[in-house]
C-alpha positions, -999 to 999 in steps of 0.1 A, spaced: -345 -458 -349 -310 -461 -367 -303 -434 -393 -285 -448 -424 -266 -420 -443 -262 -425 -480 -226 -429 -491 -225 -400 -515 -212 -364 -513 -246 -352 -503 -244 -371 -469 -232 -342 -449 -238 -347 -411 -264 -322 -399 -241 -302 -378 -224 -291 -409 -254 -275 -427 -272 -264 -395 -258 -241 -367 -222 -254 -371 -219 -261 -333 -211 -294 -316 -239 -318 -322 -252 -345 -296 -243 -377 -313 -273 -394 -326 -277 -432 -332 -263 -446 -364 -263 -479 -382 -233 -498 -371 -212 -493 -401 -219 -454 -401 -212 -454 -364 -178 -471 -369 -169 -445 -398 -178 -416 -373 -157 -432 -344 -126 -435 -367 -128 -400 -382 -137 -381 -349 -105 -397 -332 -84 -391 -360 -93 -355 -362 -90 -350 -323 -54 -366 -326 -43 -347 -357 -61 -315 -366 -44 -291 -339 -46 -254 -335 -12 -247 -352 -23 -266 -385 -34 -241 -412 -33 -259 -444 -54 -292 -442 -62 -318 -471 -96 -334 -471 -98 -366 -489 -127 -386 -504 -152 -414 -495 -180 -422 -472 -159 -416 -439 -148 -381 -450 -180 -364 -442 -175 -372 -404 -140 -357 -408 -153 -323 -419 -181 -326 -393 -156 -330 -366 -132 -302 -379 -164 -279 -378 -171 -288 -343 -135 -274 -333 -153 -240 -339 -153 -209 -359 -122 -195 -340 -102 -225 -348 -111 -226 -383 -112 -189 -393 -73 -189 -406 -74 -225 -420 -76 -234 -457 -88 -268 -468 -77 -284 -500 -100 -310 -515 -91 -343 -536 -120 -339 -558 -157 -329 -562 -170 -345 -531 -145 -331 -506 -149 -297 -525 -185 -298 -518 -182 -307 -482 -158 -280 -476 -179 -252 -493 -212 -264 -475 -195 -265 -440 -186 -228 -448 -147 -235 -446 -121 -218 -466 -115 -238 -500 -79 -238 -513 -61 -255 -542 -29 -275 -544 -16 -252 -570 -17 -224 -544 -7 -246 -512 20 -269 -523 28 -278 -487 0 -293 -464 2 -298 -428 -22 -328 -424 -44 -347 -450 -69 -371 -438 -86 -395 -462 -105 -427 -465 -93 -460 -479 -109 -490 -493 -85 -516 -479 -53 -512 -453 -29 -539 -446 -7 -545 -415 20 -522 -430 -3 -494 -438 -3 -499 -475 -36 -490 -490 -61 -496 -518 -77 -463 -527 -99 -454 -558 -131 -469 -550 -145 -434 -555 -123 -430 -588 -104 -400 -571 -71 -418 -565 -49 -395 -585 -58 -365 -567 -59 -384 -534 -23 -392 -540 -12 -358 -550 -27 -344 -518 -13 -371 -497 22 -366 -510 19 -330 -504 11 -334 -467 35 -335 -438 12 -359 -420 -12 -384 -441 -37 -401 -418 -62 -428 -430 -97 -433 -415 -119 -462 -422 -144 -487 -406 -133 -521 -395 -142 -539 -428 -112 -522 -444 -87 -535 -420 -68 -565 -437 -36 -585 -430 -27 -582 -468 -39 -561 -496 -65 -581 -519 -81 -597 -491 -111 -576 -481 -119 -555 -513 -130 -577 -542 -129 -551 -571 -90 -550 -569 -67 -521 -576 -84 -489 -593 -62 -480 -623 -69 -445 -639 -63 -447 -677 -66 -424 -706 -97 -435 -726 -76 -441 -757 -54 -466 -742 -79 -485 -722 -82 -517 -743 -46 -521 -747 -40 -518 -708 -68 -543 -701 -52 -568 -723 -18 -563 -709 -30 -565 -672 -50 -599 -681 -23 -615 -699 9 -602 -685 3 -589 -651 -19 -618 -636 -50 -602 -633 -74 -620 -656 -105 -603 -642 -94 -569 -648 -124 -548 -661 -134 -514 -673 -154 -499 -645 -190 -492 -657 -212 -464 -645 -244 -472 -625 -268 -444 -635 -255 -435 -668 -247 -454 -700 -211 -463 -705 -178 -462 -682 -171 -440 -651 -153 -410 -660 -130 -394 -633 -128 -358 -624 -99 -356 -648 -116 -370 -676 -102 -405 -677 -115 -442 -673 -109 -465 -645 -99 -501 -647 -104 -523 -617 -77 -551 -615 -81 -577 -588 -50 -595 -576 -41 -622 -552 -33 -612 -516 5 -607 -514 9 -601 -552 2 -563 -553 32 -543 -545 55 -560 -571 34 -554 -600 22 -518 -590 54 -500 -603 54 -518 -635 18 -510 -641 24 -474 -635 50 -474 -663 25 -488 -689 19 -461 -715 -17 -447 -709 -17 -453 -672 -23 -421 -652 -22 -434 -616 -24 -467 -598 -46 -469 -566 -19 -484 -543 -7 -459 -515 25 -477 -500 49 -464 -474 26 -432 -470 1 -430 -441 15 -422 -407 -15 -439 -390 -46 -457 -398 -79 -453 -377 -104 -480 -377 -139 -478 -360 -149 -510 -346 -187 -524 -340 -181 -524 -303 -175 -487 -302 -138 -489 -299 -110 -474 -322 -80 -494 -332 -49 -470 -342 -24 -488 -364 9 -466 -367 38 -467 -392 62 -477 -365 42 -508 -360 24 -499 -327 -12 -506 -323 -34 -487 -299 -72 -493 -288 -93 -465 -278 -121 -473 -254 -157 -470 -265 -170 -434 -256 -137 -418 -255 -144 -400 -289 -174 -383 -275 
């Protein structure tokens, strides 16, 4: 019977909370399996013995990143420090028994692995579906190598194709009405909207105490307005990560993993190679 893992910070694979030994892979629902494939392959390729400072991103694929790192063993991880992008990744690090660090202390990170909401053919990303994109960008920019992991649904020809909510924009609460009006009337996003919480009254509040606006744009329209949006007074960060990723790993339904690299090359990893 397939096991569907909820997409929250509590969705920590069993091997993290149990004996911290390599687990026998269990059957998962198709989407969860593709996330695990992408995460495991990326860790195998990019988290090497010499890496000591590692950034851990946010999202539903990241628990599998931490799971695979734990499977590298106590000896491999004893001198490593893991820098989180937010509450979810902090909890994953702590619950896994790994050493927690902070970007204030570790300004240079060897490798950061993070999820994405959408990735285009040039490895530009939309991030911020989990409202962590400000901290995610800080940790990504601090890394010598920034790697993206996702399932096949996030693989797009152009940004704005597969992720309907649009670009997440973190804004100070005082300015959100003015910024919403500007996005709708000046920047060509008439459906821009304040992101509302699901299980609380009112808007989503980020780890930094700010609001999030989701601004949909047409495919091909995104990169040009991004710089100007960032300049709007009250905008803290825009969830467009352009020219940052060295590679993106996509887990596919058939058990393969597709790797897109910044140099334009594409590699297909056969099913079963990640086990």
